[in-house]
C-alpha positions as CSV (number, residue, x, y, z in Angstrom):
1,M,74.9,143.7,136.9
2,A,76.9,141.4,134.7
3,D,80.6,141.3,134.9
4,V,82.1,143.3,132.1
5,K,85.7,142.5,131.2
6,A,87.8,145.3,130.0
7,A,89.3,144.8,126.5
8,K,93.0,144.1,126.6
9,P,95.1,146.4,124.6
10,K,96.8,144.7,121.6
11,S,100.4,143.9,122.3
12,D,103.2,145.0,120.0
13,K,104.2,141.4,119.3
14,K,104.3,140.7,115.6
15,E,102.2,137.6,114.9
16,K,103.8,135.1,112.6
17,V,101.6,134.7,109.5
18,K,102.0,131.3,108.1
19,S,102.1,131.4,104.3
20,V,99.7,129.0,102.8
21,A,100.9,127.0,99.8
22,P,98.6,127.3,96.8
23,A,96.4,124.2,96.6
24,V,93.5,122.7,94.7
25,Q,91.3,119.6,95.3
26,S,90.0,117.3,92.6
27,F,88.5,113.8,92.3
28,G,88.4,110.8,90.1
29,K,85.7,108.1,89.8
30,K,85.5,104.7,88.4
31,K,82.4,102.5,89.2
32,T,82.1,102.8,93.0
33,A,85.7,103.9,93.7
34,V,86.3,107.5,94.5
35,A,89.7,109.1,94.8
36,I,90.2,112.6,96.2
37,A,93.4,114.4,95.3
38,R,94.8,117.4,97.2
39,V,97.4,119.1,95.1
40,R,99.7,121.6,96.9
41,G,102.3,123.9,95.4
42,R,105.8,124.5,96.7
43,G,106.4,120.8,96.8
44,R,109.0,118.4,95.5
45,G,107.0,116.0,93.4
46,M,105.8,113.7,96.2
47,I,102.7,111.7,95.4
48,K,101.1,109.6,98.2
49,V,98.0,107.4,98.1
50,N,96.4,106.7,101.5
51,S,99.8,107.8,103.1
52,V,101.7,105.3,100.9
53,P,104.2,106.5,98.2
54,L,103.1,105.8,94.7
55,K,106.1,103.5,94.0
56,L,105.0,101.1,96.8
57,L,101.4,100.7,95.7
58,R,100.1,97.2,95.0
59,P,99.4,95.3,92.7
60,E,102.6,96.0,90.7
61,I,101.0,95.3,87.4
62,L,98.5,98.1,87.9
63,R,101.2,100.5,89.2
64,Y,102.2,101.3,85.6
65,K,98.7,102.7,85.1
66,L,99.3,105.1,87.9
67,Y,102.5,106.4,86.2
68,E,100.7,107.1,82.9
69,P,99.7,110.7,83.8
70,I,103.2,111.5,85.0
71,L,104.8,110.0,81.9
72,V,102.4,111.7,79.4
73,V,103.1,115.2,80.5
74,G,106.7,114.7,81.9
75,E,108.1,114.6,85.4
76,R,109.1,118.3,85.3
77,R,105.4,119.4,85.7
78,F,105.1,117.3,88.9
79,R,108.3,118.6,90.5
80,K,106.6,121.8,91.8
81,V,103.6,120.0,93.5
82,N,102.9,117.5,96.2
83,M,99.8,115.3,95.9
84,K,98.0,113.5,98.7
85,I,95.3,111.1,97.4
86,H,92.7,109.4,99.5
87,V,90.8,106.5,97.7
88,A,87.9,104.4,98.9
89,G,85.3,102.0,97.5
90,G,85.5,99.6,94.6
91,G,88.1,97.0,93.8
92,H,91.8,97.2,93.0
93,T,91.4,98.0,89.3
94,S,88.6,100.6,89.9
95,Q,90.7,102.3,92.6
96,V,93.7,102.5,90.3
97,Y,91.7,104.1,87.5
98,A,90.1,106.5,89.9
99,I,93.6,107.5,91.3
100,R,95.0,108.1,87.8
101,Q,92.0,110.3,86.9
102,A,92.4,112.3,90.1
103,I,96.1,112.9,89.5
104,A,95.5,114.1,85.9
105,K,92.5,116.3,86.9
106,G,94.3,117.7,89.9
107,L,97.3,118.7,87.9
108,V,95.2,120.4,85.2
109,A,93.1,122.3,87.9
110,Y,96.3,123.4,89.7
111,Y,97.8,124.8,86.5
112,A,94.5,126.5,85.6
113,K,94.2,128.2,89.0
114,H,97.8,129.1,89.9
115,Y,99.5,129.4,86.4
116,D,98.0,130.5,83.1
117,A,95.1,129.0,81.3
118,A,97.3,128.2,78.2
119,S,99.4,125.7,80.1
120,A,96.3,124.1,81.6
121,L,94.8,123.8,78.1
122,E,98.1,122.2,76.9
123,L,98.0,119.7,79.7
124,K,94.4,118.9,78.9
125,K,95.2,118.3,75.2
126,L,98.1,116.0,76.1
127,F,95.9,113.9,78.5
128,I,93.0,113.6,76.0
129,A,95.3,112.7,73.1
130,Y,96.7,109.8,75.2
131,D,93.6,108.6,77.0
132,R,90.3,110.4,77.3
133,S,89.5,108.5,80.6
134,L,92.2,110.5,82.3
135,L,90.0,113.5,82.5
136,I,86.5,112.3,81.7
137,A,84.7,109.8,84.0
138,D,83.2,106.6,82.7
139,P,79.4,106.8,83.3
140,R,78.8,103.1,83.2
141,R,77.5,101.5,86.4
142,M,76.3,98.1,87.3
143,E,72.7,97.3,86.6
144,P,70.8,95.9,89.5
145,K,69.7,92.3,89.6
146,K,66.0,91.6,88.8
147,F,63.7,88.8,90.0
148,G,63.2,85.7,87.9
149,G,66.9,85.2,87.2
150,R,70.4,85.2,88.5
151,G,71.4,88.5,87.1
152,A,70.3,91.8,85.7
153,R,69.4,90.3,82.3
154,A,69.8,86.6,82.5
155,R,66.6,84.6,83.1
156,R,65.9,81.0,84.1
157,Q,65.8,78.7,81.1
158,K,62.3,77.7,80.1
159,S,61.4,74.1,79.1
160,Y,58.6,73.4,76.7
161,R,58.5,69.6,77.1
């Protein structure tokens, strides 16, 4: 016969239930760069990209593009949430545009899920009025190179004489 273990009676110890902060996940894309943003409630307005604070991100010139979603809707909307963003692929500029899209879409999704739909709609309108690319991805992609030339459309010059 197989060994049968008797079920242990449950102890009277109260298990600590860890309260999970409300969270959403969103993404932003530009060319081949993809940024995934995890937006968590009960935060203090911290935004980190690949474990680096937003104010230390390089290049400095493109850093202002990252602040655009924050400046458009105001810092008070970001005070309640923490964002962790992971970005990969593409170049510097594409990554920055993917990050800013992920920030904007993440904030709208968080407000839609954990607050009311009216505040999320208000955020959406603010973002679209400023720059449509904050919420809607750019569908343009690089066209692949073809034979007979050095690029997708360029061909070798033909000589008639």
